[in-house]
C-alpha positions in Angstrom: 0.0 0.0 0.0 1.3 3.4 -1.0 0.6 5.7 2.0 1.1 8.8 -0.1 3.6 10.5 2.3 6.8 10.1 0.3 8.7 13.4 0.5 7.1 14.5 3.8 9.2 15.3 6.9 8.7 13.6 10.2 10.1 14.3 13.7 10.1 11.2 15.9 11.0 11.9 19.6 13.0 9.4 21.7 13.7 7.2 18.6 17.2 5.7 19.0 15.7 2.4 20.0 12.4 0.7 20.9 9.1 1.9 19.7 10.4 5.3 18.5 13.0 3.7 16.3 10.3 1.3 14.9 8.2 4.3 13.9 11.1 6.2 12.4 12.1 3.1 10.4 8.5 2.5 9.1 8.2 6.1 8.0 11.6 6.1 6.3 10.5 3.1 4.3 7.6 5.2 3.0 10.0 7.8 1.7 9.6 10.2 4.6 12.6 12.3 5.8 12.9 11.4 9.4 14.5 13.4 12.3 15.4 11.0 15.0 16.2 11.9 18.6 17.9 10.8 21.8 20.0 12.2 24.6 22.6 9.5 23.7 24.6 10.7 20.7 26.5 7.5 20.1 23.4 5.3 20.2 21.6 7.8 18.0 24.3 7.8 15.4 24.2 4.0 15.1 20.4 4.0 14.7 20.6 6.7 12.1 23.0 4.7 10.0 21.0 1.5 10.5 17.8 3.2 9.2 19.7 4.7 6.2 21.1 1.3 5.3 17.7 -0.4 5.5 15.7 2.2 3.6 18.1 4.4 1.7 16.2 7.4 3.2 17.3 10.7 4.6 17.8 10.4 8.4 18.7 13.5 10.5 19.9 12.6 14.1 19.4 15.3 16.7 20.8 14.9 20.2 18.4 16.7 22.5 16.5 16.4 25.8 12.8 16.9 24.9 11.9 17.6 28.5 13.6 21.0 28.2 12.5 24.0 26.1 16.0 24.2 24.6 15.9 20.5 23.6 12.5 20.8 22.0 13.6 23.9 20.1 16.7 22.1 18.8 14.7 19.1 17.7 12.0 21.0 15.9 14.5 23.4 14.4 16.3 20.6 12.6 14.0 21.0 9.6 12.1 23.9 8.1 8.7 22.2 8.3 7.2 19.3 10.3 4.5 17.4 8.5 4.5 14.4 10.9 5.2 14.4 14.6 5.5 11.2 16.6 5.9 11.8 20.3 7.5 9.1 22.5 9.4 9.0 25.8 10.4 6.6 28.5 7.9 6.0 31.2 8.5 6.6 34.9 9.5 3.9 37.4 6.6 1.7 38.4 5.1 2.6 41.8 1.9 2.0 43.7 0.0 4.6 45.7 2.2 4.0 48.8 5.4 4.1 46.8 4.9 7.0 44.5 6.8 10.2 45.4 6.4 13.8 44.2 9.6 13.3 42.2 8.1 10.4 40.4 4.9 12.3 39.7 6.9 15.4 38.5 9.0 13.2 36.2 6.0 11.5 34.7 4.2 14.8 34.0 7.3 16.4 32.6 8.2 13.5 30.3 4.9 11.9 29.4 2.5 14.9 29.4 4.3 18.3 29.1 7.0 17.4 26.7 4.7 15.7 24.1 2.0 18.3 24.6 4.4 21.2 24.0 6.0 19.5 21.0 2.5 19.2 19.5 1.6 22.7 20.3 4.7 24.0 18.5 3.9 22.3 15.2 0.1 22.6 14.8 0.0 26.1 13.4 2.3 25.2 10.6 0.4 22.1 9.8 -2.9 24.0 9.9 -1.5 26.6 7.4 -0.3 23.9 5.0 -3.5 21.9 5.3 -1.7 18.7 6.2 -0.4 17.3 9.5 -0.2 14.0 11.3 0.4 13.8 15.1 0.8 10.4 16.7 1.4 10.1 20.4 2.7 6.8 21.7 1.1 6.5 25.1 0.2 3.1 26.7 -2.5 0.6 27.2 -2.8 1.7 30.8 -4.7 4.8 29.6 -7.6 2.5 29.0 -6.8 -0.1 31.7 -5.1 1.6 34.7 -2.8 -0.6 36.8 -2.1 -0.1 40.5 1.7 0.0 40.1 1.6 2.4 37.1 -0.2 5.3 38.7 2.2 8.0 37.7 2.6 6.8 34.1 -1.2 6.3 33.7 -2.1 9.7 35.0 0.4 11.6 32.8 -0.5 9.7 29.7 -4.2 10.0 30.3 -3.8 13.7 30.6 -2.0 13.8 27.2 -4.8 11.7 25.6 -7.5 14.0 27.0 -5.7 17.1 25.7 -5.0 15.6 22.3 -8.6 14.5 21.9 -9.8 18.1 22.6 -7.3 19.6 20.2 -8.1 17.1 17.5 -11.6 18.5 17.1 -10.2 22.0 16.4 -7.7 20.8 13.8 -9.7 18.2 11.9 -11.1 20.8 9.4 -7.6 21.5 8.3 -6.6 17.9 7.5 -4.5 17.7 10.6 -5.1 14.5 12.6 -4.1 13.7 16.2 -4.2 10.1 17.3 -2.7 7.9 20.1 -1.1 4.5 19.9 -1.7 2.4 23.1 0.8 -0.4 23.1 0.9 -3.2 25.6 3.6 -5.8 26.1 5.7 -4.9 23.1 9.0 -6.7 23.3 11.3 -3.7 24.0 13.6 -2.4 26.7 10.6 -1.2 28.7 9.4 -4.8 29.1 12.8 -5.8 30.4 12.4 -3.0 33.0 8.9 -4.2 33.8 10.1 -7.8 34.2 12.8 -6.7 36.6 10.3 -4.7 38.6 8.0 -7.8 38.7 10.9 -9.9 40.0 11.3 -7.6 43.0 7.6 -7.2 43.7 6.7 -10.9 43.4 9.9 -12.6 44.4 10.2 -14.5 41.1 12.9 -15.1 38.6 13.4 -13.1 35.5 12.3 -16.0 33.3 9.1 -16.3 35.3 8.5 -12.6 35.0 8.9 -12.7 31.3 6.6 -15.7 31.0 3.9 -13.9 33.0 4.1 -11.1 30.4 3.5 -13.5 27.6 0.7 -15.3 29.6 -1.1 -11.9 30.1 -1.7 -11.6 26.3 -4.4 -13.6 24.5 -2.2 -13.7 21.4 0.2 -15.8 23.4 3.2 -13.7 22.5 4.7 -10.3 23.0 4.2 -7.7 20.4 6.9 -6.7 17.9 8.2 -3.1 17.7 7.7 -3.2 13.9 4.0 -3.8 14.4 3.8 -0.5 16.3 5.9 1.2 13.6 3.6 0.0 10.8 0.5 1.1 12.7 2.1 4.5 13.3 2.9 4.9 9.5 -0.7 3.9 8.7 -2.1 6.7 10.9 0.2 9.2 9.1 -1.1 8.2 5.6 -2.8 10.6 3.3 -5.9 8.3 3.3 -6.0 8.3 7.1 -7.3 11.8 7.3 -10.7 10.7 8.5 -9.2 9.1 11.6 -8.6 11.6 14.3 -9.0 11.8 18.1 -8.7 8.0 18.3 -6.8 5.6 20.5 -5.5 2.5 18.7 -4.8 -0.4 21.0 -1.9 -2.7 20.1 -2.3 -5.3 22.8 -2.7 -8.8 21.3 -6.4 -8.7 22.4 -5.7 -8.0 26.1 -8.2 -5.2 26.5 -11.3 -6.7 28.2 -13.7 -3.8 27.7 -16.1 -3.4 24.9 -15.6 0.3 24.0 
């Protein structure tokens, strides 16, 4: 399928590895110029070359901390226009209501609400003027299914989803869409972190923790990062302009609700 976005420019936050990298790779395969981002310059350079080798596309690495105004400015200033924005960031440390601290809450709000919200805010006017824009926020399945040990992450990501939904109604007439991806149990570094956390909470081995992750998914496996990347690219397509304000679950059938 030709998504019709060849020649467009995308900024993908936190994309040296994991889900951000998968989204950048999928967009590059569609002929999109991608700006990738990390605070780790060495890791970012390796990823940039890997994507170039796989796709032959133009990849612009930008070392920046998106939780700072300076970092966001450097990232968005890497290209004259941003047609596609994919926000992504590492989640906070898992913590229950008795474990969560003000520092954990502040970090979650800074990284998983304010940073993506302000990146979105910065690009929307240009998208509106050009009558084309695609914003995809990578949030989490916990937005729809809150978990006791993920209070900080769930609260921050839900706040972002609410704000994005409200803004999507305002921008829809200008062919600017804003959607969220809600991944669960994607086989990435985050799941390694969650397995280590489960080891400590439940007193089990790493292998047992990983098996519990698999067992929690009806599909009987963890998701693949490239599945998230392809879903992201689809939401950025020209013919996806009628999809906005939506949350797309990528969870192997784990969500138990109807709506």
